[in-house]
Gaussian input, Z-matrix of N, CA and C with variables (Angstrom, degrees):
# hf/3-21g

backbone

0 1
 N
 C     1     B1
 C     2     B2     1     A1
 N     3     B3     2     A2     1     D1
 C     4     B4     3     A3     2     D2
 C     5     B5     4     A4     3     D3
 N     6     B6     5     A5     4     D4
 C     7     B7     6     A6     5     D5
 C     8     B8     7     A7     6     D6
 N     9     B9     8     A8     7     D7
 C    10    B10     9     A9     8     D8
 C    11    B11    10    A10     9     D9
 N    12    B12    11    A11    10    D10
 C    13    B13    12    A12    11    D11
 C    14    B14    13    A13    12    D12
 N    15    B15    14    A14    13    D13
 C    16    B16    15    A15    14    D14
 C    17    B17    16    A16    15    D15
 N    18    B18    17    A17    16    D16
 C    19    B19    18    A18    17    D17
 C    20    B20    19    A19    18    D18
 N    21    B21    20    A20    19    D19
 C    22    B22    21    A21    20    D20
 C    23    B23    22    A22    21    D21
 N    24    B24    23    A23    22    D22
 C    25    B25    24    A24    23    D23
 C    26    B26    25    A25    24    D24
 N    27    B27    26    A26    25    D25
 C    28    B28    27    A27    26    D26
 C    29    B29    28    A28    27    D27
 N    30    B30    29    A29    28    D28
 C    31    B31    30    A30    29    D29
 C    32    B32    31    A31    30    D30
 N    33    B33    32    A32    31    D31
 C    34    B34    33    A33    32    D32
 C    35    B35    34    A34    33    D33
 N    36    B36    35    A35    34    D34
 C    37    B37    36    A36    35    D35
 C    38    B38    37    A37    36    D36
 N    39    B39    38    A38    37    D37
 C    40    B40    39    A39    38    D38
 C    41    B41    40    A40    39    D39
 N    42    B42    41    A41    40    D40
 C    43    B43    42    A42    41    D41
 C    44    B44    43    A43    42    D42
 N    45    B45    44    A44    43    D43
 C    46    B46    45    A45    44    D44
 C    47    B47    46    A46    45    D45
 N    48    B48    47    A47    46    D46
 C    49    B49    48    A48    47    D47
 C    50    B50    49    A49    48    D48
 N    51    B51    50    A50    49    D49
 C    52    B52    51    A51    50    D50
 C    53    B53    52    A52    51    D51
 N    54    B54    53    A53    52    D52
 C    55    B55    54    A54    53    D53
 C    56    B56    55    A55    54    D54
 N    57    B57    56    A56    55    D55
 C    58    B58    57    A57    56    D56
 C    59    B59    58    A58    57    D57
 N    60    B60    59    A59    58    D58
 C    61    B61    60    A60    59    D59
 C    62    B62    61    A61    60    D60
 N    63    B63    62    A62    61    D61
 C    64    B64    63    A63    62    D62
 C    65    B65    64    A64    63    D63
 N    66    B66    65    A65    64    D64
 C    67    B67    66    A66    65    D65
 C    68    B68    67    A67    66    D66
 N    69    B69    68    A68    67    D67
 C    70    B70    69    A69    68    D68
 C    71    B71    70    A70    69    D69
 N    72    B72    71    A71    70    D70
 C    73    B73    72    A72    71    D71
 C    74    B74    73    A73    72    D72
 N    75    B75    74    A74    73    D73
 C    76    B76    75    A75    74    D74
 C    77    B77    76    A76    75    D75
 N    78    B78    77    A77    76    D76
 C    79    B79    78    A78    77    D77
 C    80    B80    79    A79    78    D78
 N    81    B81    80    A80    79    D79
 C    82    B82    81    A81    80    D80
 C    83    B83    82    A82    81    D81
 N    84    B84    83    A83    82    D82
 C    85    B85    84    A84    83    D83
 C    86    B86    85    A85    84    D84
 N    87    B87    86    A86    85    D85
 C    88    B88    87    A87    86    D86
 C    89    B89    88    A88    87    D87
 N    90    B90    89    A89    88    D88
 C    91    B91    90    A90    89    D89
 C    92    B92    91    A91    90    D90
 N    93    B93    92    A92    91    D91
 C    94    B94    93    A93    92    D92
 C    95    B95    94    A94    93    D93
 N    96    B96    95    A95    94    D94
 C    97    B97    96    A96    95    D95
 C    98    B98    97    A97    96    D96
 N    99    B99    98    A98    97    D97
 C   100   B100    99    A99    98    D98
 C   101   B101   100   A100    99    D99
 N   102   B102   101   A101   100   D100
 C   103   B103   102   A102   101   D101
 C   104   B104   103   A103   102   D102
 N   105   B105   104   A104   103   D103
 C   106   B106   105   A105   104   D104
 C   107   B107   106   A106   105   D105
 N   108   B108   107   A107   106   D106
 C   109   B109   108   A108   107   D107
 C   110   B110   109   A109   108   D108
 N   111   B111   110   A110   109   D109
 C   112   B112   111   A111   110   D110
 C   113   B113   112   A112   111   D111
 N   114   B114   113   A113   112   D112
 C   115   B115   114   A114   113   D113
 C   116   B116   115   A115   114   D114
 N   117   B117   116   A116   115   D115
 C   118   B118   117   A117   116   D116
 C   119   B119   118   A118   117   D117
 N   120   B120   119   A119   118   D118
 C   121   B121   120   A120   119   D119
 C   122   B122   121   A121   120   D120
 N   123   B123   122   A122   121   D121
 C   124   B124   123   A123   122   D122
 C   125   B125   124   A124   123   D123
 N   126   B126   125   A125   124   D124
 C   127   B127   126   A126   125   D125
 C   128   B128   127   A127   126   D126
 N   129   B129   128   A128   127   D127
 C   130   B130   129   A129   128   D128
 C   131   B131   130   A130   129   D129
 N   132   B132   131   A131   130   D130
 C   133   B133   132   A132   131   D131
 C   134   B134   133   A133   132   D132
 N   135   B135   134   A134   133   D133
 C   136   B136   135   A135   134   D134
 C   137   B137   136   A136   135   D135
 N   138   B138   137   A137   136   D136
 C   139   B139   138   A138   137   D137
 C   140   B140   139   A139   138   D138
 N   141   B141   140   A140   139   D139
 C   142   B142   141   A141   140   D140
 C   143   B143   142   A142   141   D141
 N   144   B144   143   A143   142   D142
 C   145   B145   144   A144   143   D143
 C   146   B146   145   A145   144   D144
 N   147   B147   146   A146   145   D145
 C   148   B148   147   A147   146   D146
 C   149   B149   148   A148   147   D147
 N   150   B150   149   A149   148   D148
 C   151   B151   150   A150   149   D149
 C   152   B152   151   A151   150   D150
 N   153   B153   152   A152   151   D151
 C   154   B154   153   A153   152   D152
 C   155   B155   154   A154   153   D153
 N   156   B156   155   A155   154   D154
 C   157   B157   156   A156   155   D155
 C   158   B158   157   A157   156   D156
 N   159   B159   158   A158   157   D157
 C   160   B160   159   A159   158   D158
 C   161   B161   160   A160   159   D159
 N   162   B162   161   A161   160   D160
 C   163   B163   162   A162   161   D161
 C   164   B164   163   A163   162   D162
 N   165   B165   164   A164   163   D163
 C   166   B166   165   A165   164   D164
 C   167   B167   166   A166   165   D165
 N   168   B168   167   A167   166   D166
 C   169   B169   168   A168   167   D167
 C   170   B170   169   A169   168   D168
 N   171   B171   170   A170   169   D169
 C   172   B172   171   A171   170   D170
 C   173   B173   172   A172   171   D171
 N   174   B174   173   A173   172   D172
 C   175   B175   174   A174   173   D173
 C   176   B176   175   A175   174   D174
 N   177   B177   176   A176   175   D175
 C   178   B178   177   A177   176   D176
 C   179   B179   178   A178   177   D177
 N   180   B180   179   A179   178   D178
 C   181   B181   180   A180   179   D179
 C   182   B182   181   A181   180   D180
 N   183   B183   182   A182   181   D181
 C   184   B184   183   A183   182   D182
 C   185   B185   184   A184   183   D183
 N   186   B186   185   A185   184   D184
 C   187   B187   186   A186   185   D185
 C   188   B188   187   A187   186   D186
 N   189   B189   188   A188   187   D187
 C   190   B190   189   A189   188   D188
 C   191   B191   190   A190   189   D189
 N   192   B192   191   A191   190   D190
 C   193   B193   192   A192   191   D191
 C   194   B194   193   A193   192   D192
 N   195   B195   194   A194   193   D193
 C   196   B196   195   A195   194   D194
 C   197   B197   196   A196   195   D195
 N   198   B198   197   A197   196   D196
 C   199   B199   198   A198   197   D197
 C   200   B200   199   A199   198   D198
 N   201   B201   200   A200   199   D199
 C   202   B202   201   A201   200   D200
 C   203   B203   202   A202   201   D201
 N   204   B204   203   A203   202   D202
 C   205   B205   204   A204   203   D203
 C   206   B206   205   A205   204   D204
 N   207   B207   206   A206   205   D205
 C   208   B208   207   A207   206   D206
 C   209   B209   208   A208   207   D207
 N   210   B210   209   A209   208   D208
 C   211   B211   210   A210   209   D209
 C   212   B212   211   A211   210   D210
 N   213   B213   212   A212   211   D211
 C   214   B214   213   A213   212   D212
 C   215   B215   214   A214   213   D213
 N   216   B216   215   A215   214   D214
 C   217   B217   216   A216   215   D215
 C   218   B218   217   A217   216   D216
 N   219   B219   218   A218   217   D217
 C   220   B220   219   A219   218   D218
 C   221   B221   220   A220   219   D219
 N   222   B222   221   A221   220   D220
 C   223   B223   222   A222   221   D221
 C   224   B224   223   A223   222   D222
 N   225   B225   224   A224   223   D223
 C   226   B226   225   A225   224   D224
 C   227   B227   226   A226   225   D225
 N   228   B228   227   A227   226   D226
 C   229   B229   228   A228   227   D227
 C   230   B230   229   A229   228   D228
 N   231   B231   230   A230   229   D229
 C   232   B232   231   A231   230   D230
 C   233   B233   232   A232   231   D231
 N   234   B234   233   A233   232   D232
 C   235   B235   234   A234   233   D233
 C   236   B236   235   A235   234   D234
 N   237   B237   236   A236   235   D235
 C   238   B238   237   A237   236   D236
 C   239   B239   238   A238   237   D237
 N   240   B240   239   A239   238   D238
 C   241   B241   240   A240   239   D239
 C   242   B242   241   A241   240   D240
 N   243   B243   242   A242   241   D241
 C   244   B244   243   A243   242   D242
 C   245   B245   244   A244   243   D243
 N   246   B246   245   A245   244   D244
 C   247   B247   246   A246   245   D245
 C   248   B248   247   A247   246   D246
 N   249   B249   248   A248   247   D247
 C   250   B250   249   A249   248   D248
 C   251   B251   250   A250   249   D249
 N   252   B252   251   A251   250   D250
 C   253   B253   252   A252   251   D251
 C   254   B254   253   A253   252   D252
 N   255   B255   254   A254   253   D253
 C   256   B256   255   A255   254   D254
 C   257   B257   256   A256   255   D255
 N   258   B258   257   A257   256   D256
 C   259   B259   258   A258   257   D257
 C   260   B260   259   A259   258   D258
 N   261   B261   260   A260   259   D259
 C   262   B262   261   A261   260   D260
 C   263   B263   262   A262   261   D261
 N   264   B264   263   A263   262   D262
 C   265   B265   264   A264   263   D263
 C   266   B266   265   A265   264   D264
 N   267   B267   266   A266   265   D265
 C   268   B268   267   A267   266   D266
 C   269   B269   268   A268   267   D267
 N   270   B270   269   A269   268   D268
 C   271   B271   270   A270   269   D269
 C   272   B272   271   A271   270   D270
 N   273   B273   272   A272   271   D271
 C   274   B274   273   A273   272   D272
 C   275   B275   274   A274   273   D273
 N   276   B276   275   A275   274   D274
 C   277   B277   276   A276   275   D275
 C   278   B278   277   A277   276   D276
 N   279   B279   278   A278   277   D277
 C   280   B280   279   A279   278   D278
 C   281   B281   280   A280   279   D279
 N   282   B282   281   A281   280   D280
 C   283   B283   282   A282   281   D281
 C   284   B284   283   A283   282   D282
 N   285   B285   284   A284   283   D283
 C   286   B286   285   A285   284   D284
 C   287   B287   286   A286   285   D285
 N   288   B288   287   A287   286   D286
 C   289   B289   288   A288   287   D287
 C   290   B290   289   A289   288   D288
 N   291   B291   290   A290   289   D289
 C   292   B292   291   A291   290   D290
 C   293   B293   292   A292   291   D291
 N   294   B294   293   A293   292   D292
 C   295   B295   294   A294   293   D293
 C   296   B296   295   A295   294   D294
 N   297   B297   296   A296   295   D295
 C   298   B298   297   A297   296   D296
 C   299   B299   298   A298   297   D297
 N   300   B300   299   A299   298   D298
 C   301   B301   300   A300   299   D299
 C   302   B302   301   A301   300   D300
 N   303   B303   302   A302   301   D301
 C   304   B304   303   A303   302   D302
 C   305   B305   304   A304   303   D303
 N   306   B306   305   A305   304   D304
 C   307   B307   306   A306   305   D305
 C   308   B308   307   A307   306   D306
 N   309   B309   308   A308   307   D307
 C   310   B310   309   A309   308   D308
 C   311   B311   310   A310   309   D309
 N   312   B312   311   A311   310   D310
 C   313   B313   312   A312   311   D311
 C   314   B314   313   A313   312   D312
 N   315   B315   314   A314   313   D313
 C   316   B316   315   A315   314   D314
 C   317   B317   316   A316   315   D315
 N   318   B318   317   A317   316   D316
 C   319   B319   318   A318   317   D317
 C   320   B320   319   A319   318   D318
 N   321   B321   320   A320   319   D319
 C   322   B322   321   A321   320   D320
 C   323   B323   322   A322   321   D321
 N   324   B324   323   A323   322   D322
 C   325   B325   324   A324   323   D323
 C   326   B326   325   A325   324   D324
 N   327   B327   326   A326   325   D325
 C   328   B328   327   A327   326   D326
 C   329   B329   328   A328   327   D327
 N   330   B330   329   A329   328   D328
 C   331   B331   330   A330   329   D329
 C   332   B332   331   A331   330   D330
 N   333   B333   332   A332   331   D331
 C   334   B334   333   A333   332   D332
 C   335   B335   334   A334   333   D333

   B1=1.5046
   B2=1.6217
   B3=1.3622
   B4=1.4972
   B5=1.4819
   B6=1.3622
   B7=1.4060
   B8=1.6250
   B9=1.2832
   B10=1.5237
   B11=1.4623
   B12=1.2923
   B13=1.5124
   B14=1.5335
   B15=1.2317
   B16=1.4656
   B17=1.4867
   B18=1.2555
   B19=1.5310
   B20=1.6529
   B21=1.3218
   B22=1.4535
   B23=1.5593
   B24=1.3029
   B25=1.3753
   B26=1.5719
   B27=1.3165
   B28=1.4244
   B29=1.5243
   B30=1.3717
   B31=1.4301
   B32=1.5096
   B33=1.4040
   B34=1.4337
   B35=1.5775
   B36=1.2991
   B37=1.4182
   B38=1.4746
   B39=1.3304
   B40=1.4737
   B41=1.5226
   B42=1.3228
   B43=1.4662
   B44=1.5506
   B45=1.3704
   B46=1.3985
   B47=1.5905
   B48=1.3403
   B49=1.4441
   B50=1.5080
   B51=1.3314
   B52=1.4329
   B53=1.4826
   B54=1.4058
   B55=1.4958
   B56=1.5734
   B57=1.3738
   B58=1.3388
   B59=1.5858
   B60=1.2963
   B61=1.5084
   B62=1.4059
   B63=1.4144
   B64=1.4719
   B65=1.5693
   B66=1.2879
   B67=1.4470
   B68=1.5944
   B69=1.3038
   B70=1.4927
   B71=1.5988
   B72=1.3504
   B73=1.4050
   B74=1.5231
   B75=1.3274
   B76=1.5256
   B77=1.4558
   B78=1.3915
   B79=1.4493
   B80=1.5918
   B81=1.3174
   B82=1.5075
   B83=1.5820
   B84=1.3509
   B85=1.4930
   B86=1.4662
   B87=1.3354
   B88=1.3566
   B89=1.5125
   B90=1.3399
   B91=1.3972
   B92=1.5762
   B93=1.3170
   B94=1.4794
   B95=1.4364
   B96=1.3150
   B97=1.4922
   B98=1.5389
   B99=1.2060
   B100=1.5593
   B101=1.5498
   B102=1.2866
   B103=1.4417
   B104=1.5111
   B105=1.3116
   B106=1.3400
   B107=1.5975
   B108=1.2903
   B109=1.4243
   B110=1.4971
   B111=1.3663
   B112=1.5388
   B113=1.5004
   B114=1.3824
   B115=1.4620
   B116=1.5429
   B117=1.3485
   B118=1.5214
   B119=1.4643
   B120=1.3040
   B121=1.4980
   B122=1.5492
   B123=1.4149
   B124=1.3932
   B125=1.5081
   B126=1.2989
   B127=1.5093
   B128=1.5356
   B129=1.3380
   B130=1.4064
   B131=1.5091
   B132=1.3969
   B133=1.4068
   B134=1.5872
   B135=1.2406
   B136=1.4282
   B137=1.5973
   B138=1.2999
   B139=1.4388
   B140=1.4433
   B141=1.3602
   B142=1.4671
   B143=1.6114
   B144=1.2428
   B145=1.5275
   B146=1.5929
   B147=1.2813
   B148=1.5565
   B149=1.5345
   B150=1.3165
   B151=1.5361
   B152=1.5997
   B153=1.1912
   B154=1.4280
   B155=1.5219
   B156=1.3501
   B157=1.4390
   B158=1.5497
   B159=1.3148
   B160=1.4416
   B161=1.5706
   B162=1.3206
   B163=1.4568
   B164=1.5959
   B165=1.3148
   B166=1.4366
   B167=1.6189
   B168=1.3645
   B169=1.3817
   B170=1.6001
   B171=1.2926
   B172=1.4380
   B173=1.5200
   B174=1.3097
   B175=1.5005
   B176=1.4604
   B177=1.2162
   B178=1.5433
   B179=1.4986
   B180=1.2547
   B181=1.5332
   B182=1.4439
   B183=1.3244
   B184=1.4434
   B185=1.5388
   B186=1.2144
   B187=1.4920
   B188=1.4761
   B189=1.3534
   B190=1.5046
   B191=1.5626
   B192=1.3647
   B193=1.5716
   B194=1.3859
   B195=1.3094
   B196=1.5072
   B197=1.5343
   B198=1.2786
   B199=1.4069
   B200=1.5324
   B201=1.2014
   B202=1.4805
   B203=1.6354
   B204=1.3283
   B205=1.4233
   B206=1.6028
   B207=1.3346
   B208=1.5693
   B209=1.5640
   B210=1.3589
   B211=1.4161
   B212=1.6139
   B213=1.2964
   B214=1.4266
   B215=1.5844
   B216=1.2778
   B217=1.5237
   B218=1.4699
   B219=1.4391
   B220=1.4496
   B221=1.5161
   B222=1.2291
   B223=1.5744
   B224=1.4422
   B225=1.3035
   B226=1.4547
   B227=1.4610
   B228=1.4005
   B229=1.4742
   B230=1.4895
   B231=1.4101
   B232=1.4480
   B233=1.5096
   B234=1.2543
   B235=1.4854
   B236=1.4933
   B237=1.3177
   B238=1.4506
   B239=1.5968
   B240=1.2804
   B241=1.4945
   B242=1.6747
   B243=1.2919
   B244=1.4297
   B245=1.5521
   B246=1.3486
   B247=1.4362
   B248=1.5683
   B249=1.2521
   B250=1.4552
   B251=1.4274
   B252=1.3259
   B253=1.5198
   B254=1.4897
   B255=1.3368
   B256=1.3915
   B257=1.5230
   B258=1.3226
   B259=1.5106
   B260=1.4143
   B261=1.3058
   B262=1.4953
   B263=1.5405
   B264=1.3753
   B265=1.4728
   B266=1.4809
   B267=1.3601
   B268=1.4719
   B269=1.5878
   B270=1.3889
   B271=1.4336
   B272=1.5171
   B273=1.1738
   B274=1.4685
   B275=1.6245
   B276=1.3370
   B277=1.3827
   B278=1.4667
   B279=1.2339
   B280=1.4812
   B281=1.6566
   B282=1.3958
   B283=1.4705
   B284=1.5220
   B285=1.3425
   B286=1.4791
   B287=1.4958
   B288=1.3654
   B289=1.4374
   B290=1.5507
   B291=1.3520
   B292=1.4040
   B293=1.4566
   B294=1.3428
   B295=1.5060
   B296=1.4928
   B297=1.3297
   B298=1.4764
   B299=1.5637
   B300=1.2680
   B301=1.3864
   B302=1.5192
   B303=1.3026
   B304=1.5211
   B305=1.4179
   B306=1.3363
   B307=1.4745
   B308=1.4501
   B309=1.2843
   B310=1.4469
   B311=1.5315
   B312=1.2447
   B313=1.4733
   B314=1.5158
   B315=1.2412
   B316=1.4538
   B317=1.4711
   B318=1.3551
   B319=1.3791
   B320=1.4917
   B321=1.3136
   B322=1.4996
   B323=1.4759
   B324=1.2394
   B325=1.4328
   B326=1.5168
   B327=1.2257
   B328=1.5411
   B329=1.4545
   B330=1.2505
   B331=1.4488
   B332=1.5142
   B333=1.2813
   B334=1.5320
   B335=1.5232
   A1=108.40
   A2=114.04
   A3=110.45
   A4=109.28
   A5=111.08
   A6=121.63
   A7=108.33
   A8=111.36
   A9=112.21
   A10=111.41
   A11=113.15
   A12=118.05
   A13=109.62
   A14=123.13
   A15=121.49
   A16=115.28
   A17=121.43
   A18=123.66
   A19=99.39
   A20=108.00
   A21=116.70
   A22=109.20
   A23=118.32
   A24=124.79
   A25=110.52
   A26=117.03
   A27=115.13
   A28=107.30
   A29=120.34
   A30=124.07
   A31=108.41
   A32=117.65
   A33=116.71
   A34=104.42
   A35=114.47
   A36=122.41
   A37=112.38
   A38=117.05
   A39=120.11
   A40=113.58
   A41=115.70
   A42=120.23
   A43=107.48
   A44=113.69
   A45=119.49
   A46=104.68
   A47=116.81
   A48=118.21
   A49=110.24
   A50=116.30
   A51=123.76
   A52=109.26
   A53=114.42
   A54=121.28
   A55=103.11
   A56=113.41
   A57=123.52
   A58=108.19
   A59=121.39
   A60=122.42
   A61=116.73
   A62=116.82
   A63=123.41
   A64=108.12
   A65=125.35
   A66=126.97
   A67=112.77
   A68=114.26
   A69=114.01
   A70=107.30
   A71=113.16
   A72=116.54
   A73=112.21
   A74=111.05
   A75=121.54
   A76=111.74
   A77=114.45
   A78=122.63
   A79=107.43
   A80=116.89
   A81=118.36
   A82=106.29
   A83=109.08
   A84=116.73
   A85=109.40
   A86=118.89
   A87=123.53
   A88=112.51
   A89=124.23
   A90=127.13
   A91=113.76
   A92=112.59
   A93=120.49
   A94=110.56
   A95=115.96
   A96=120.64
   A97=113.67
   A98=117.98
   A99=122.82
   A100=108.72
   A101=121.07
   A102=126.32
   A103=107.28
   A104=120.09
   A105=123.44
   A106=112.20
   A107=118.20
   A108=127.95
   A109=108.70
   A110=111.06
   A111=115.35
   A112=107.25
   A113=119.53
   A114=122.54
   A115=110.53
   A116=108.55
   A117=116.55
   A118=113.34
   A119=121.09
   A120=121.09
   A121=112.25
   A122=118.87
   A123=118.68
   A124=108.85
   A125=119.80
   A126=120.10
   A127=113.74
   A128=121.49
   A129=129.09
   A130=110.48
   A131=113.99
   A132=117.47
   A133=105.37
   A134=119.67
   A135=128.78
   A136=113.30
   A137=114.06
   A138=119.01
   A139=110.24
   A140=118.61
   A141=126.52
   A142=105.49
   A143=113.93
   A144=118.54
   A145=109.58
   A146=113.27
   A147=116.92
   A148=111.68
   A149=111.37
   A150=118.45
   A151=107.58
   A152=121.11
   A153=124.37
   A154=110.07
   A155=114.53
   A156=120.86
   A157=114.98
   A158=112.37
   A159=119.76
   A160=110.84
   A161=116.87
   A162=120.57
   A163=110.27
   A164=115.76
   A165=117.05
   A166=106.76
   A167=116.10
   A168=130.89
   A169=108.55
   A170=114.92
   A171=121.40
   A172=108.09
   A173=114.79
   A174=121.43
   A175=110.77
   A176=120.89
   A177=124.05
   A178=111.88
   A179=114.55
   A180=117.73
   A181=109.71
   A182=119.47
   A183=122.74
   A184=112.84
   A185=119.16
   A186=121.12
   A187=118.06
   A188=111.18
   A189=112.99
   A190=107.67
   A191=118.06
   A192=121.19
   A193=109.02
   A194=117.09
   A195=122.91
   A196=109.69
   A197=120.77
   A198=125.70
   A199=116.79
   A200=121.03
   A201=122.50
   A202=105.70
   A203=110.50
   A204=120.90
   A205=116.21
   A206=105.68
   A207=112.70
   A208=109.26
   A209=111.48
   A210=118.46
   A211=109.77
   A212=115.49
   A213=124.93
   A214=109.81
   A215=114.52
   A216=116.61
   A217=106.91
   A218=116.84
   A219=123.03
   A220=107.08
   A221=118.43
   A222=124.13
   A223=111.46
   A224=119.28
   A225=120.80
   A226=111.14
   A227=114.14
   A228=119.75
   A229=116.29
   A230=116.94
   A231=119.11
   A232=116.25
   A233=115.95
   A234=124.31
   A235=108.17
   A236=120.10
   A237=122.17
   A238=111.60
   A239=116.63
   A240=119.78
   A241=108.82
   A242=110.51
   A243=121.90
   A244=113.80
   A245=116.80
   A246=119.88
   A247=112.35
   A248=120.14
   A249=124.03
   A250=107.23
   A251=116.47
   A252=121.51
   A253=113.55
   A254=115.18
   A255=120.17
   A256=109.38
   A257=121.14
   A258=128.51
   A259=109.72
   A260=119.33
   A261=122.68
   A262=114.26
   A263=111.64
   A264=115.59
   A265=116.04
   A266=114.79
   A267=121.83
   A268=109.31
   A269=114.23
   A270=117.09
   A271=111.00
   A272=122.11
   A273=123.38
   A274=113.52
   A275=116.50
   A276=118.99
   A277=110.20
   A278=121.82
   A279=122.28
   A280=112.21
   A281=109.10
   A282=116.00
   A283=111.28
   A284=117.03
   A285=117.54
   A286=114.38
   A287=119.99
   A288=126.00
   A289=106.83
   A290=118.72
   A291=123.84
   A292=110.71
   A293=114.89
   A294=119.94
   A295=107.10
   A296=120.75
   A297=125.89
   A298=107.62
   A299=117.36
   A300=119.79
   A301=112.92
   A302=120.26
   A303=122.75
   A304=116.02
   A305=118.56
   A306=119.06
   A307=113.18
   A308=118.92
   A309=125.35
   A310=109.36
   A311=115.89
   A312=114.42
   A313=110.93
   A314=115.33
   A315=120.49
   A316=109.95
   A317=122.47
   A318=125.62
   A319=104.29
   A320=115.09
   A321=120.42
   A322=108.94
   A323=116.47
   A324=123.72
   A325=110.69
   A326=117.60
   A327=118.70
   A328=108.43
   A329=115.49
   A330=126.59
   A331=109.83
   A332=118.97
   A333=120.94
   A334=110.71
   D1=-169.52
   D2=-176.28
   D3=-98.80
   D4=167.56
   D5=-178.63
   D6=-140.85
   D7=131.57
   D8=175.70
   D9=-71.95
   D10=130.27
   D11=-176.20
   D12=-109.64
   D13=-41.74
   D14=-176.40
   D15=-154.44
   D16=157.61
   D17=176.35
   D18=-121.48
   D19=150.08
   D20=177.82
   D21=-160.18
   D22=156.87
   D23=176.45
   D24=-110.10
   D25=126.38
   D26=-177.01
   D27=-164.38
   D28=146.31
   D29=176.76
   D30=-92.11
   D31=-11.67
   D32=179.00
   D33=-130.44
   D34=149.96
   D35=-173.80
   D36=-151.87
   D37=153.71
   D38=179.25
   D39=-111.62
   D40=0.79
   D41=179.39
   D42=-98.01
   D43=177.31
   D44=176.23
   D45=-82.20
   D46=126.49
   D47=179.94
   D48=-111.40
   D49=128.69
   D50=178.65
   D51=-120.72
   D52=127.79
   D53=-175.09
   D54=-115.12
   D55=123.06
   D56=-178.53
   D57=-78.17
   D58=162.03
   D59=171.52
   D60=-55.62
   D61=-35.31
   D62=-177.32
   D63=-83.80
   D64=7.23
   D65=174.91
   D66=92.55
   D67=-3.00
   D68=-178.27
   D69=-73.94
   D70=134.05
   D71=-178.58
   D72=-120.40
   D73=134.08
   D74=177.33
   D75=-121.71
   D76=143.26
   D77=171.44
   D78=-111.13
   D79=132.57
   D80=174.75
   D81=-120.79
   D82=153.04
   D83=174.44
   D84=-70.53
   D85=154.54
   D86=167.61
   D87=-83.21
   D88=145.17
   D89=-1.44
   D90=-93.58
   D91=146.98
   D92=177.72
   D93=-145.99
   D94=138.01
   D95=175.06
   D96=-96.39
   D97=168.02
   D98=177.09
   D99=-58.22
   D100=-40.82
   D101=-175.89
   D102=-64.38
   D103=-35.38
   D104=-175.78
   D105=-75.29
   D106=-17.70
   D107=-172.02
   D108=-97.09
   D109=-50.03
   D110=-174.41
   D111=-75.93
   D112=126.50
   D113=-177.56
   D114=-83.76
   D115=-33.37
   D116=178.34
   D117=-125.61
   D118=84.41
   D119=-168.27
   D120=-71.93
   D121=-4.81
   D122=175.50
   D123=-88.07
   D124=-19.77
   D125=177.21
   D126=-103.36
   D127=-32.37
   D128=-167.69
   D129=-120.68
   D130=148.65
   D131=179.40
   D132=-137.00
   D133=161.65
   D134=171.25
   D135=-106.85
   D136=139.72
   D137=172.77
   D138=-154.60
   D139=161.28
   D140=175.98
   D141=-83.07
   D142=159.23
   D143=170.04
   D144=-47.80
   D145=-52.78
   D146=-176.91
   D147=-54.53
   D148=-44.27
   D149=-178.83
   D150=-62.92
   D151=-43.92
   D152=-176.04
   D153=-62.21
   D154=-29.89
   D155=-177.76
   D156=-91.43
   D157=-10.30
   D158=177.12
   D159=-66.64
   D160=144.72
   D161=-176.51
   D162=-71.32
   D163=-16.25
   D164=178.87
   D165=-126.65
   D166=56.97
   D167=179.17
   D168=-43.67
   D169=122.71
   D170=175.07
   D171=-133.42
   D172=136.13
   D173=176.96
   D174=-62.08
   D175=150.75
   D176=164.92
   D177=-59.28
   D178=143.84
   D179=179.58
   D180=-73.59
   D181=153.31
   D182=-175.64
   D183=-61.01
   D184=-30.08
   D185=177.06
   D186=-85.86
   D187=4.68
   D188=-175.65
   D189=-70.82
   D190=136.36
   D191=171.95
   D192=-81.57
   D193=128.52
   D194=178.21
   D195=-77.92
   D196=145.47
   D197=-176.32
   D198=-101.20
   D199=130.36
   D200=-176.13
   D201=-66.85
   D202=142.27
   D203=-178.16
   D204=89.65
   D205=-7.97
   D206=-176.84
   D207=-99.30
   D208=141.78
   D209=175.77
   D210=-92.33
   D211=133.44
   D212=177.55
   D213=-120.93
   D214=145.07
   D215=175.00
   D216=-108.48
   D217=137.02
   D218=172.83
   D219=-102.84
   D220=110.22
   D221=-173.68
   D222=-123.93
   D223=153.08
   D224=168.59
   D225=-74.71
   D226=146.97
   D227=179.38
   D228=-53.97
   D229=-20.42
   D230=173.85
   D231=-59.28
   D232=-22.41
   D233=177.99
   D234=-59.06
   D235=-33.80
   D236=-174.72
   D237=-91.98
   D238=11.38
   D239=178.02
   D240=-67.37
   D241=149.48
   D242=-179.25
   D243=-53.17
   D244=-32.31
   D245=-175.63
   D246=-82.18
   D247=0.79
   D248=177.57
   D249=-90.25
   D250=115.26
   D251=-179.04
   D252=-74.52
   D253=161.39
   D254=-177.73
   D255=-70.44
   D256=-28.63
   D257=173.20
   D258=-62.15
   D259=-42.99
   D260=174.22
   D261=-59.47
   D262=-42.82
   D263=178.78
   D264=-69.36
   D265=-30.46
   D266=176.06
   D267=-66.58
   D268=-46.64
   D269=177.79
   D270=-67.95
   D271=-35.63
   D272=173.78
   D273=-64.23
   D274=-43.82
   D275=174.93
   D276=-63.02
   D277=-46.64
   D278=-178.93
   D279=-57.48
   D280=-44.92
   D281=-178.14
   D282=-65.06
   D283=-43.45
   D284=-179.33
   D285=-76.27
   D286=-28.08
   D287=172.73
   D288=-62.06
   D289=-51.18
   D290=-178.55
   D291=-55.64
   D292=-43.95
   D293=-177.03
   D294=-64.81
   D295=-40.75
   D296=-175.75
   D297=-62.87
   D298=-35.93
   D299=-176.52
   D300=-80.84
   D301=-28.27
   D302=-174.14
   D303=-112.82
   D304=-16.95
   D305=-169.28
   D306=-84.25
   D307=155.28
   D308=169.17
   D309=-67.13
   D310=141.43
   D311=-179.26
   D312=-123.06
   D313=156.94
   D314=172.76
   D315=-97.21
   D316=123.51
   D317=-177.25
   D318=-88.36
   D319=127.92
   D320=178.28
   D321=-114.75
   D322=129.54
   D323=177.67
   D324=-126.10
   D325=115.17
   D326=-174.94
   D327=-78.36
   D328=132.89
   D329=-179.65
   D330=-89.68
   D331=119.36
   D332=-172.71
   D333=-96.96

């Protein structure tokens, strides 16, 4: 399983950065797929900020390889419900992106 190795503060990063809805930030070494990051794929999904703001938001597929230097959001599927407005999603994307740029992150390295 994973083990937290370090914490750091940086607006640039070379790892895969995942920001959870509650503001928790994790960095992962490359290569990683969506299925390796999502603990409960029935409740949570990963997407990029651009995908979240798309009018036809679709979660990343489980076999998608995540890219270093890219920010991903881990969100509950309830985020995609019809009663969530586009303005709410814009506000959420801004908030999580700001957190990704300024927050301390936990670096996760999976031990094989």
